FIRO-413602 format. One line per field, with one value per residue (C-alpha): x, y, z; residue number from 1. Coordinates in Angstrom, 2 decimals. Layout:
N
u	(X | ...);
v	(Y | ...);
w	(Z | ...);
k	(NUM | ...);
% end
This chain:
354
u	(-113.55 | -111.05 | -112.52 | -112.76 | -110.42 | -113.45 | -114.41 | -110.53 | -110.77 | -113.93 | -112.90 | -110.04 | -111.97 | -113.61 | -110.44 | -109.21 | -112.38 | -112.45 | -108.90 | -109.07 | -112.18 | -109.86 | -113.13 | -113.64 | -116.12 | -118.84 | -119.00 | -119.04 | -121.78 | -124.22 | -123.64 | -124.33 | -126.96 | -125.42 | -123.61 | -119.77 | -119.21 | -120.55 | -118.73 | -115.40 | -116.27 | -117.16 | -113.52 | -112.19 | -113.29 | -115.06 | -118.46 | -120.32 | -123.37 | -126.60 | -128.03 | -125.72 | -127.28 | -125.39 | -122.07 | -123.61 | -124.62 | -121.01 | -119.18 | -121.26 | -120.49 | -116.99 | -116.90 | -116.73 | -116.53 | -119.26 | -116.49 | -115.51 | -119.23 | -119.40 | -116.32 | -117.85 | -121.07 | -119.08 | -117.36 | -120.34 | -121.99 | -118.87 | -118.75 | -122.27 | -122.27 | -119.48 | -121.15 | -123.31 | -120.17 | -118.98 | -115.50 | -113.39 | -111.11 | -108.60 | -110.77 | -113.35 | -111.30 | -108.28 | -104.87 | -104.57 | -102.02 | -100.19 | -99.58 | -100.29 | -98.63 | -98.68 | -100.54 | -98.65 | -100.51 | -101.91 | -100.14 | -102.50 | -105.60 | -108.85 | -112.05 | -113.67 | -110.76 | -111.91 | -109.75 | -108.44 | -111.33 | -113.79 | -112.34 | -111.23 | -113.45 | -114.55 | -116.29 | -118.04 | -119.29 | -117.90 | -115.66 | -111.92 | -110.97 | -108.08 | -104.72 | -104.11 | -101.22 | -98.65 | -97.81 | -101.12 | -100.90 | -101.10 | -104.08 | -106.24 | -104.61 | -105.78 | -109.15 | -109.49 | -108.94 | -111.49 | -113.83 | -112.98 | -113.70 | -116.79 | -118.08 | -117.06 | -118.27 | -121.77 | -121.62 | -121.31 | -123.87 | -126.54 | -128.98 | -129.36 | -132.72 | -132.53 | -134.47 | -137.47 | -137.13 | -136.50 | -132.56 | -130.15 | -127.38 | -125.87 | -124.65 | -123.73 | -125.39 | -122.69 | -125.37 | -126.76 | -123.57 | -123.36 | -120.39 | -122.99 | -125.66 | -126.07 | -124.78 | -124.69 | -123.03 | -119.10 | -118.29 | -115.58 | -115.74 | -116.87 | -120.43 | -120.84 | -119.18 | -122.06 | -124.91 | -123.29 | -122.91 | -126.74 | -127.76 | -125.74 | -127.51 | -130.83 | -129.85 | -128.63 | -125.93 | -122.75 | -119.33 | -118.34 | -115.66 | -116.51 | -116.90 | -120.55 | -120.30 | -122.99 | -123.36 | -124.21 | -126.29 | -128.26 | -128.72 | -129.79 | -132.63 | -133.81 | -133.96 | -135.80 | -138.11 | -138.85 | -138.98 | -141.36 | -139.45 | -138.81 | -136.13 | -133.53 | -130.48 | -129.43 | -129.39 | -131.36 | -132.73 | -136.09 | -133.37 | -131.20 | -134.19 | -135.57 | -132.03 | -131.77 | -135.33 | -134.50 | -137.81 | -137.16 | -135.30 | -133.56 | -134.05 | -135.11 | -134.86 | -131.33 | -130.34 | -131.18 | -134.66 | -135.35 | -133.84 | -136.13 | -139.20 | -138.34 | -138.20 | -141.86 | -143.18 | -141.68 | -142.34 | -142.55 | -138.50 | -137.24 | -133.43 | -133.46 | -135.71 | -133.08 | -130.26 | -132.46 | -132.87 | -129.11 | -128.08 | -130.32 | -129.96 | -127.57 | -130.91 | -130.99 | -134.32 | -133.39 | -131.35 | -131.69 | -130.27 | -130.33 | -130.91 | -129.79 | -132.90 | -134.06 | -136.03 | -134.61 | -135.08 | -136.36 | -136.17 | -135.13 | -136.40 | -135.50 | -138.78 | -138.74 | -140.58 | -142.67 | -143.36 | -144.42 | -147.00 | -148.42 | -148.24 | -149.99 | -147.15 | -144.68 | -140.91 | -142.08 | -144.06 | -141.09 | -138.91 | -141.33 | -139.45 | -142.40 | -144.46 | -141.53 | -140.98 | -145.12 | -144.89 | -142.30 | -144.18 | -146.83 | -144.61 | -142.91 | -146.58 | -146.98 | -145.34 | -144.06 | -140.36 | -138.00 | -138.75 | -138.39 | -134.96 | -133.22 | -129.70 | -129.76 | -131.74 | -129.12 | -126.12 | -127.51 | -127.66 | -125.57 | -124.63 | -125.67 | -128.28 | -127.73);
v	(-162.85 | -160.20 | -158.82 | -155.01 | -152.97 | -152.74 | -156.20 | -157.43 | -154.69 | -156.27 | -159.45 | -158.47 | -157.09 | -160.27 | -162.43 | -160.57 | -160.91 | -164.67 | -165.19 | -162.88 | -165.18 | -168.42 | -170.24 | -172.13 | -171.68 | -174.07 | -173.22 | -169.25 | -169.69 | -171.85 | -169.04 | -166.37 | -168.02 | -168.60 | -171.54 | -171.66 | -172.36 | -169.24 | -167.38 | -168.80 | -167.20 | -163.87 | -163.93 | -165.03 | -161.96 | -164.41 | -162.98 | -159.89 | -160.89 | -159.47 | -158.31 | -156.51 | -158.16 | -161.32 | -159.28 | -157.98 | -161.19 | -162.44 | -159.70 | -159.85 | -163.43 | -162.67 | -159.88 | -156.97 | -153.51 | -150.64 | -148.77 | -152.01 | -152.53 | -149.56 | -149.83 | -153.05 | -151.15 | -148.91 | -151.30 | -153.64 | -150.86 | -150.13 | -153.18 | -154.12 | -150.94 | -152.65 | -155.35 | -153.46 | -152.33 | -154.39 | -155.25 | -153.62 | -155.95 | -154.82 | -156.38 | -153.94 | -150.94 | -151.47 | -148.97 | -146.15 | -146.17 | -143.26 | -144.41 | -142.17 | -140.39 | -142.70 | -141.05 | -142.01 | -144.01 | -142.74 | -143.92 | -146.37 | -144.73 | -145.14 | -147.07 | -143.80 | -142.67 | -142.08 | -144.65 | -144.17 | -145.92 | -143.38 | -140.60 | -142.37 | -141.86 | -145.26 | -144.81 | -141.96 | -143.00 | -140.22 | -141.20 | -141.21 | -137.87 | -138.19 | -136.13 | -133.19 | -133.21 | -131.52 | -129.64 | -127.77 | -124.77 | -121.03 | -120.18 | -123.67 | -122.34 | -118.96 | -120.00 | -122.66 | -119.52 | -117.60 | -120.14 | -120.57 | -116.65 | -116.96 | -120.01 | -118.32 | -114.97 | -116.85 | -118.32 | -115.22 | -113.53 | -116.10 | -115.68 | -118.95 | -119.85 | -121.31 | -124.46 | -122.55 | -120.91 | -117.56 | -115.64 | -116.64 | -116.12 | -119.01 | -116.60 | -118.92 | -121.84 | -124.19 | -127.06 | -124.99 | -124.94 | -127.16 | -128.95 | -130.16 | -131.26 | -134.63 | -135.80 | -139.50 | -142.28 | -142.30 | -138.85 | -136.90 | -133.54 | -129.54 | -130.74 | -133.58 | -131.13 | -128.59 | -131.58 | -132.57 | -128.70 | -128.22 | -132.19 | -130.59 | -127.42 | -129.37 | -131.21 | -134.32 | -135.87 | -137.02 | -136.00 | -133.06 | -134.62 | -134.62 | -137.93 | -139.56 | -142.88 | -144.67 | -142.46 | -139.25 | -141.92 | -142.58 | -138.84 | -137.61 | -140.45 | -139.64 | -136.16 | -136.93 | -138.66 | -135.83 | -133.17 | -135.05 | -135.23 | -138.93 | -140.71 | -141.51 | -141.50 | -138.93 | -135.09 | -133.90 | -130.55 | -131.46 | -132.34 | -129.16 | -126.84 | -128.55 | -128.43 | -124.62 | -124.29 | -126.04 | -127.64 | -130.28 | -130.77 | -134.37 | -133.43 | -136.77 | -138.60 | -139.82 | -143.02 | -142.86 | -141.64 | -144.66 | -147.51 | -145.88 | -146.01 | -149.86 | -151.03 | -149.42 | -151.10 | -154.00 | -155.24 | -158.91 | -158.62 | -155.18 | -156.10 | -158.36 | -155.78 | -153.09 | -155.42 | -156.18 | -152.42 | -151.66 | -154.49 | -153.38 | -149.27 | -148.39 | -146.69 | -144.59 | -143.27 | -142.20 | -144.96 | -146.29 | -149.56 | -150.19 | -153.66 | -155.25 | -156.05 | -152.14 | -152.03 | -150.55 | -151.17 | -147.99 | -146.61 | -147.94 | -151.46 | -151.66 | -152.28 | -153.46 | -152.07 | -155.36 | -155.07 | -151.22 | -152.45 | -155.08 | -152.46 | -149.84 | -147.78 | -145.57 | -144.81 | -141.14 | -142.88 | -145.34 | -142.42 | -141.65 | -143.68 | -144.28 | -144.93 | -147.74 | -149.26 | -150.24 | -151.57 | -153.85 | -154.62 | -155.76 | -157.89 | -159.79 | -160.21 | -162.44 | -165.46 | -163.46 | -163.64 | -161.65 | -164.11 | -160.73 | -159.93 | -163.43 | -162.16 | -159.89 | -162.69 | -165.41 | -162.97 | -162.37 | -166.00 | -166.90 | -162.94 | -161.70 | -159.42 | -155.58);
w	(-35.27 | -33.58 | -30.08 | -29.75 | -27.25 | -25.23 | -25.13 | -24.34 | -21.36 | -19.95 | -20.47 | -19.11 | -15.75 | -15.39 | -15.04 | -12.80 | -10.58 | -11.04 | -10.43 | -7.41 | -5.98 | -6.21 | -7.58 | -10.91 | -13.46 | -13.10 | -9.61 | -10.10 | -12.71 | -10.44 | -7.94 | -10.72 | -12.19 | -15.54 | -17.16 | -16.46 | -20.22 | -20.74 | -18.40 | -19.67 | -23.03 | -21.80 | -19.42 | -22.57 | -24.71 | -27.04 | -26.47 | -24.67 | -22.42 | -23.97 | -20.23 | -17.89 | -15.15 | -15.87 | -15.53 | -12.22 | -10.91 | -11.72 | -10.10 | -6.91 | -6.38 | -6.95 | -4.31 | -6.51 | -5.10 | -5.45 | -7.37 | -9.41 | -10.43 | -11.59 | -13.99 | -15.18 | -15.70 | -18.24 | -19.73 | -20.95 | -22.40 | -24.45 | -25.75 | -26.15 | -28.42 | -30.56 | -31.06 | -33.80 | -35.23 | -38.39 | -38.46 | -41.09 | -43.32 | -45.77 | -48.72 | -47.86 | -47.98 | -49.73 | -48.71 | -50.91 | -53.77 | -51.80 | -47.97 | -45.24 | -42.74 | -39.56 | -36.90 | -33.32 | -31.35 | -27.68 | -24.91 | -22.62 | -24.43 | -22.11 | -22.96 | -23.90 | -26.08 | -29.63 | -31.72 | -35.14 | -36.70 | -35.28 | -37.49 | -40.99 | -43.73 | -43.49 | -39.95 | -41.03 | -44.00 | -46.13 | -49.45 | -49.19 | -50.71 | -53.16 | -52.65 | -54.91 | -57.40 | -55.64 | -58.55 | -58.95 | -61.58 | -60.23 | -62.07 | -60.45 | -57.16 | -57.87 | -58.66 | -55.81 | -53.37 | -55.06 | -54.65 | -51.15 | -50.39 | -52.06 | -50.03 | -46.84 | -47.88 | -48.80 | -45.62 | -43.53 | -45.29 | -46.20 | -42.67 | -40.51 | -38.74 | -35.40 | -34.03 | -33.41 | -37.07 | -35.07 | -34.50 | -36.51 | -33.83 | -32.03 | -29.29 | -26.33 | -27.37 | -28.51 | -29.57 | -32.30 | -33.73 | -36.78 | -35.18 | -32.86 | -35.21 | -32.79 | -29.64 | -29.31 | -27.72 | -28.42 | -28.84 | -26.74 | -27.64 | -26.44 | -27.54 | -25.22 | -22.40 | -23.36 | -22.86 | -19.50 | -18.07 | -19.34 | -17.70 | -14.53 | -14.47 | -14.38 | -11.19 | -13.06 | -11.29 | -13.64 | -13.89 | -16.85 | -18.95 | -22.36 | -22.60 | -23.57 | -22.33 | -20.64 | -17.61 | -19.88 | -22.08 | -18.84 | -17.82 | -21.47 | -21.65 | -18.43 | -18.86 | -22.58 | -20.49 | -17.29 | -20.20 | -22.57 | -25.68 | -27.61 | -25.44 | -28.34 | -26.07 | -28.81 | -28.37 | -30.95 | -32.02 | -29.53 | -26.78 | -27.34 | -26.95 | -23.56 | -22.15 | -23.07 | -21.70 | -18.32 | -19.48 | -16.73 | -13.47 | -12.32 | -8.76 | -7.15 | -3.81 | -2.24 | -1.69 | 2.06 | 1.45 | -1.28 | 0.81 | 3.92 | 1.41 | 0.39 | 3.86 | 4.42 | 1.47 | 1.74 | 5.35 | 4.48 | 3.75 | 3.91 | 3.70 | 0.92 | -1.33 | -0.62 | -1.71 | -4.76 | -5.41 | -5.10 | -7.05 | -10.03 | -9.81 | -6.95 | -5.78 | -8.41 | -9.26 | -12.68 | -13.42 | -17.03 | -18.60 | -22.08 | -23.43 | -26.84 | -27.86 | -28.11 | -24.82 | -21.64 | -18.02 | -15.50 | -12.20 | -8.59 | -9.33 | -13.27 | -14.27 | -18.27 | -20.95 | -21.04 | -17.33 | -17.35 | -19.79 | -17.51 | -14.65 | -16.68 | -16.33 | -18.11 | -18.07 | -16.49 | -13.82 | -13.37 | -12.41 | -9.59 | -6.76 | -4.83 | -7.89 | -8.69 | -5.10 | -5.00 | -8.64 | -7.37 | -4.48 | -6.79 | -9.00 | -5.43 | -4.47 | -7.19 | -5.72 | -2.84 | -3.73 | -6.28 | -9.47 | -11.32 | -10.58 | -11.22 | -11.87 | -8.53 | -6.35 | -7.64 | -6.73 | -3.23 | -2.36 | 0.19 | 1.28 | 4.28 | 4.43 | 5.14);
k	(1 | 2 | 3 | 4 | 5 | 6 | 7 | 8 | 9 | 10 | 11 | 12 | 13 | 14 | 15 | 16 | 17 | 18 | 19 | 20 | 21 | 22 | 23 | 24 | 25 | 26 | 27 | 28 | 29 | 30 | 31 | 32 | 33 | 34 | 35 | 36 | 37 | 38 | 39 | 40 | 41 | 42 | 43 | 44 | 45 | 46 | 47 | 48 | 49 | 50 | 51 | 52 | 53 | 54 | 55 | 56 | 57 | 58 | 59 | 60 | 61 | 62 | 63 | 64 | 65 | 66 | 67 | 68 | 69 | 70 | 71 | 72 | 73 | 74 | 75 | 76 | 77 | 78 | 79 | 80 | 81 | 82 | 83 | 84 | 85 | 86 | 87 | 88 | 89 | 90 | 91 | 92 | 93 | 94 | 95 | 96 | 97 | 98 | 99 | 100 | 101 | 102 | 103 | 104 | 105 | 106 | 107 | 108 | 109 | 110 | 111 | 112 | 113 | 114 | 115 | 116 | 117 | 118 | 119 | 120 | 121 | 122 | 123 | 124 | 125 | 126 | 127 | 128 | 129 | 130 | 131 | 132 | 133 | 134 | 135 | 136 | 137 | 138 | 139 | 140 | 141 | 142 | 143 | 144 | 145 | 146 | 147 | 148 | 149 | 150 | 151 | 152 | 153 | 154 | 155 | 156 | 157 | 158 | 159 | 160 | 161 | 162 | 163 | 164 | 165 | 166 | 167 | 168 | 169 | 170 | 171 | 172 | 173 | 174 | 175 | 176 | 177 | 178 | 179 | 180 | 181 | 182 | 183 | 184 | 185 | 186 | 187 | 188 | 189 | 190 | 191 | 192 | 193 | 194 | 195 | 196 | 197 | 198 | 199 | 200 | 201 | 202 | 203 | 204 | 205 | 206 | 207 | 208 | 209 | 210 | 211 | 212 | 213 | 214 | 215 | 216 | 217 | 218 | 219 | 220 | 221 | 222 | 223 | 224 | 225 | 226 | 227 | 228 | 229 | 230 | 231 | 232 | 233 | 234 | 235 | 236 | 237 | 238 | 239 | 240 | 241 | 242 | 243 | 244 | 245 | 246 | 247 | 248 | 249 | 250 | 251 | 252 | 253 | 254 | 255 | 256 | 257 | 258 | 259 | 260 | 261 | 262 | 263 | 264 | 265 | 266 | 267 | 268 | 269 | 270 | 271 | 272 | 273 | 274 | 275 | 276 | 277 | 278 | 279 | 280 | 281 | 282 | 283 | 284 | 285 | 286 | 287 | 288 | 289 | 290 | 291 | 292 | 293 | 294 | 295 | 296 | 297 | 298 | 299 | 300 | 301 | 302 | 303 | 304 | 305 | 306 | 307 | 308 | 309 | 310 | 311 | 312 | 313 | 314 | 315 | 316 | 317 | 318 | 319 | 320 | 321 | 322 | 323 | 324 | 325 | 326 | 327 | 328 | 329 | 330 | 331 | 332 | 333 | 334 | 335 | 336 | 337 | 338 | 339 | 340 | 341 | 342 | 343 | 344 | 345 | 346 | 347 | 348 | 349 | 350 | 351 | 352 | 353 | 354);
% end
């Protein structure tokens, strides 16, 4: 099986960290809480960890910086997305009889760049259109032109309804245009830029770069929870309405305030508690991390869906930093340790407390 470009880039970053550490796979595995053979597989591009915390723990024991950790999370999310994309084989998609013009490859495309696979008919699920004969009769050409004019006129004349069933005019609300029917992970266009712009208007912290990557996915999911719409991670009609209506504010605590509150709650071991939270979420109260099994982790201490049920919580409550911190302390109190955060706990072993 050939690794995807995102998997290869993730593996290259992991190898770089491993080589820089000067340690072997077995030793790094013991420190990160994962087997040495698994680390070798991930660094070789033969597999992608099902849980980002494995990547995070490995990177931490290798001495990765905060910037490197953010880049690794981005690459892991992209590689994890590729896991569900079936490989395209020549047998399944035979080449057309008439060769198509070659498309020049981009120079040094980035991880979020749209690849040719994403825009081919096979990738979109649409049938490949047959080419028209070069010698099309003039009568057929005239007929085609007339049909085109009628279709265009029909689209102009037909009244359309907005998402709420009201006025037809799209106006300056780009997301209501047909081109932005749904906006989701992996897209790179003006629809994504509009989503990002609206999230920033809602006080969300993210880059407006037209790339729907992991950062945008986290912010979209957080906004959906705060706005009370289904948190699918896809910008659907309900999410568009909520964004334009400014239905929710993403204003939350600063990392400094989060750390201060953690120290107040975890009086037994405040330094380790802050380090665990920083490892889990970068002290971001609205941090969301999807898992490959469909579940997600929420908030400062990245409390999982299963743990939320145990704690009688919800994703919305988990975004309340005070509730999240107190809930994490309840989990800590069971055994007076951080066993609910095994990857972060393993990554912190042997490191000085902050």
